[in-house]
C-alpha angles and dihedrals in degrees: 000000000000116000123240107235119224114212123196117209123219088262091053096256114152114226143163126205121250092230093053092048093048090052094051095046086057096226097149125262091243090063098048099095087052095044098048092054088050093047094054095044099042125106114243135178102245122184086258097049147297105303147121120276114276121224116245091012106059097013141007134194114263116220111238132191117281092245095060127083094188115114118222134182138192107234125199115245090248093052091045090052093051093046090053093053093046089052130097088228113138087214097049098108092059093051095040091056090046093050091048089054089056096054119107115297123225113272126238141164091270093054095051130083123235091258091053095050087053088051091053091050090052090049089055094050094049093045088065085082113082091212091060091050089051094048092053089048090054092050088051091052092049090055090048093051092048090054094047102050096270093303126129094199113144090005092137092046091047094050092046092053090052094046093043098237143058130221090257092055089052091050089053091051095047090050090049091061091050103259132122117259105173118119092006126131123238089257094050089052091050091050088057095042110028118349098186088062084072088065095044089052092050092052090047090053092049096051091044088053090053091055100259125149120264092244089050097048091047090050089053092044091050090049093048092048089054090053093047093051091048092048095039093227114205114234118206138170105240096166097106097043103042107031111187095011094114095065098068091038092054089045092054092048091053091047093053093046090047089048093050090057098040121118108277095028121118110269123336136251 
């Protein structure tokens, strides 16, 4: 059987080519043009929702030699896996499992460079400010809307699935420890029940806004929460005192994360 070749972009993104995927799935070269159009117009269940593939996010055109008329594309590992599973190929399970194994691995201190650990520590300290947590949540929402045709339908359900709990679950937990929960926001509930979860949620929102996978964002959030607990980070609501202060802080955080994953930097998110 032909091997499926995994390519890595200058930014560290793992991709495969559409022509190579089509060949290994043994779908017949005569069906390529029809299949590639279907692949890019079909609906798939991505980690961030049920939607069509997004150009320059899930796939990108591949420049071919002038003499060829074959259209080719770079496909993200996630999209290639979903395509394989949707196909009628007799060998789709083999390649879908292999592609799944190549998806982003959970983050951990042993997988991060020194510079990246320092960035996570800066994230933890900044997320002690509620304004910064809110700013990251808004950025996550903007990305969610962009990927869902400008709609925010099911946003709270989507975010609850990523975080691992809903506001109602938190209310039940707060009531279970004998405290009042009615009329309180999710952040107020967390402050009563598990304040460092607010930092975890803020970091997850940030990495989701940067286009990382749910698994990866959760891993970074879990790591940040561990740091916050160890450092006993103070959490305070600065929204009334420093209106607008969160924007430059969040911009600095995003810049730091992007710099830490840029080509030439040690390691990669």
